[in-house]
C-alpha positions as CSV (number, residue, x, y, z in Angstrom):
1,M,25.3,9.4,15.5
2,R,22.7,7.2,17.2
3,L,19.4,6.6,15.6
4,S,16.2,7.2,17.5
5,A,13.9,4.2,17.9
6,D,11.6,5.4,15.1
7,E,14.6,6.0,12.8
8,R,16.1,2.5,13.7
9,R,12.7,0.8,13.0
10,A,12.4,2.6,9.6
11,A,16.0,1.6,8.8
12,L,15.3,-2.0,9.6
13,L,12.2,-1.9,7.4
14,D,14.3,-0.4,4.6
15,V,16.7,-3.3,4.9
16,A,13.9,-5.8,4.9
17,K,12.4,-4.2,1.8
18,A,15.7,-4.4,0.0
19,L,16.1,-8.1,1.0
20,V,12.5,-9.0,-0.1
21,T,13.1,-7.3,-3.4
22,E,16.4,-9.1,-3.9
23,L,15.7,-12.5,-2.4
24,G,11.9,-12.8,-1.8
25,P,10.2,-13.0,1.5
26,G,11.1,-16.7,2.0
27,A,14.7,-15.8,2.4
28,I,14.1,-13.2,5.1
29,T,14.9,-14.0,8.7
30,V,15.6,-11.8,11.7
31,G,19.2,-12.9,11.3
32,T,19.5,-11.8,7.6
33,V,18.0,-8.4,8.4
34,A,20.3,-8.0,11.4
35,D,23.4,-9.0,9.3
36,R,22.5,-6.7,6.4
37,A,21.7,-3.8,8.8
38,G,24.9,-4.4,10.8
39,V,23.1,-4.8,14.1
40,T,22.4,-7.6,16.5
41,R,19.4,-9.9,16.3
42,A,18.4,-8.6,19.7
43,L,18.1,-5.1,18.3
44,V,15.8,-6.4,15.5
45,Y,13.7,-8.3,18.2
46,K,13.5,-5.1,20.2
47,H,11.5,-3.6,17.3
48,F,9.7,-6.6,15.9
49,A,8.3,-9.7,17.7
50,N,9.4,-12.0,14.9
51,R,10.0,-12.4,11.2
52,D,6.2,-12.3,10.4
53,D,5.7,-9.2,12.5
54,L,8.6,-7.5,10.5
55,L,7.1,-8.5,7.2
56,R,3.5,-7.5,8.1
57,T,4.8,-4.1,9.3
58,L,6.7,-3.7,6.1
59,Y,3.6,-4.6,4.1
60,R,1.5,-2.0,6.0
61,R,4.1,0.7,5.7
62,E,4.5,0.2,2.0
63,A,0.7,0.0,1.5
64,R,0.4,3.4,3.3
65,R,3.1,4.9,1.0
66,L,1.4,3.5,-2.1
67,D,-1.9,4.9,-1.0
68,G,-0.3,8.3,-0.3
69,H,1.3,8.4,-3.7
70,I,-2.0,7.6,-5.5
71,R,-3.9,10.1,-3.3
72,A,-1.4,12.8,-4.2
73,C,-1.9,12.2,-7.9
74,V,-5.7,12.4,-7.5
75,D,-5.5,15.5,-5.3
76,G,-3.2,17.2,-7.8
77,A,-5.6,16.6,-10.7
78,P,-8.1,19.3,-11.7
79,D,-11.5,19.3,-10.0
80,G,-14.2,17.1,-11.3
81,F,-15.0,13.4,-11.6
82,E,-13.4,12.8,-14.9
83,P,-10.0,14.4,-14.3
84,K,-9.8,12.8,-10.8
85,L,-10.7,9.4,-12.2
86,R,-8.1,9.8,-15.0
87,A,-5.5,10.6,-12.4
88,L,-6.5,7.5,-10.3
89,V,-6.4,5.2,-13.3
90,G,-3.2,6.7,-14.5
91,A,-1.4,6.5,-11.2
92,T,-2.5,2.9,-10.4
93,P,-0.5,1.0,-13.1
94,H,2.5,3.2,-12.4
95,A,2.2,2.4,-8.7
96,G,1.8,-1.2,-9.5
97,E,4.9,-1.3,-11.6
98,E,6.9,0.5,-8.9
99,H,5.5,-1.4,-5.9
100,G,4.4,-4.7,-7.5
101,P,7.8,-6.4,-7.1
102,L,7.5,-5.9,-3.3
103,F,3.7,-6.4,-2.8
104,I,3.3,-9.5,-4.9
105,P,5.7,-11.6,-2.8
106,L,4.6,-10.0,0.5
107,R,0.9,-10.4,-0.1
108,E,0.7,-13.8,1.5
109,V,2.9,-13.0,4.5
110,G,2.0,-9.3,5.0
111,A,-1.7,-9.3,4.3
112,D,-3.0,-10.2,7.8
113,G,-6.5,-9.4,9.1
114,S,-5.5,-5.8,10.1
115,S,-3.9,-5.2,6.7
116,R,-7.1,-6.3,5.0
117,R,-9.2,-4.1,7.2
118,D,-6.9,-1.2,6.4
119,Q,-7.3,-1.9,2.7
120,R,-11.1,-2.1,3.0
121,T,-11.1,1.2,4.8
122,R,-9.0,2.8,2.0
123,D,-11.2,1.2,-0.6
124,R,-14.4,2.6,1.1
125,R,-12.8,6.0,1.4
126,T,-11.9,6.0,-2.3
127,V,-15.4,4.8,-3.4
128,G,-17.0,7.4,-1.1
129,Y,-14.8,10.2,-2.6
130,F,-15.5,9.3,-6.2
131,A,-19.2,8.8,-5.4
132,Q,-19.4,12.3,-4.0
133,L,-17.8,13.6,-7.2
134,A,-20.0,11.6,-9.5
135,A,-23.2,12.6,-7.6
136,G,-22.3,16.3,-8.0
137,D,-21.1,16.1,-11.6
138,F,-23.9,13.9,-12.9
139,Q,-26.7,15.0,-10.5
140,I,-27.4,11.5,-9.3
141,E,-28.3,10.3,-5.8
142,L,-25.3,9.5,-3.6
143,H,-26.3,5.9,-2.8
144,T,-26.7,5.3,-6.6
145,A,-23.3,6.9,-7.2
146,R,-21.8,4.7,-4.6
147,S,-23.1,1.5,-6.2
148,V,-22.0,2.6,-9.7
149,I,-18.5,3.6,-8.5
150,A,-18.1,0.3,-6.6
151,V,-18.9,-1.7,-9.7
152,L,-16.7,0.6,-11.9
153,F,-13.8,0.2,-9.6
154,S,-14.1,-3.6,-9.4
155,G,-14.0,-3.7,-13.2
156,I,-11.0,-1.4,-13.3
157,L,-9.1,-3.5,-10.7
158,S,-9.9,-6.6,-12.6
159,L,-8.5,-5.1,-15.8
160,L,-5.4,-3.8,-14.0
161,S,-4.7,-7.2,-12.5
162,Q,-4.7,-8.6,-16.0
163,M,-2.1,-6.1,-17.2
């Protein structure tokens, strides 16, 4: 059975993910991905301009997956600021353990300008979401809640990075 273009692209990204986890991003070439996938280099080039494009695309895909996992945990928590915050804080280290072995080596290669913009957008969305919850639960103004949540999250991220 022949794979569609989207399925082939996803399969190539899966191969690249496995190789990065096994060997690190420095060992990844279009040739190693093609060899492991059992396809030609030309086919890999059909989907990705070069090695860096492949790794950036992998980084963005995995960042979206990680964000989706954390969002699902928060969405599944009971209503209210505290239960949602507990869900976020609980999901983040687990996600870091699961995705860290991939993200840490990919950070330098995969975090280009568009990836950083995507992350800032996700961060703003998260701060906005929790600021809305805090404003409602604690009867404080939204702009004050935004500032407090931004400071709170920067502290939480700092603590998590130390773990």
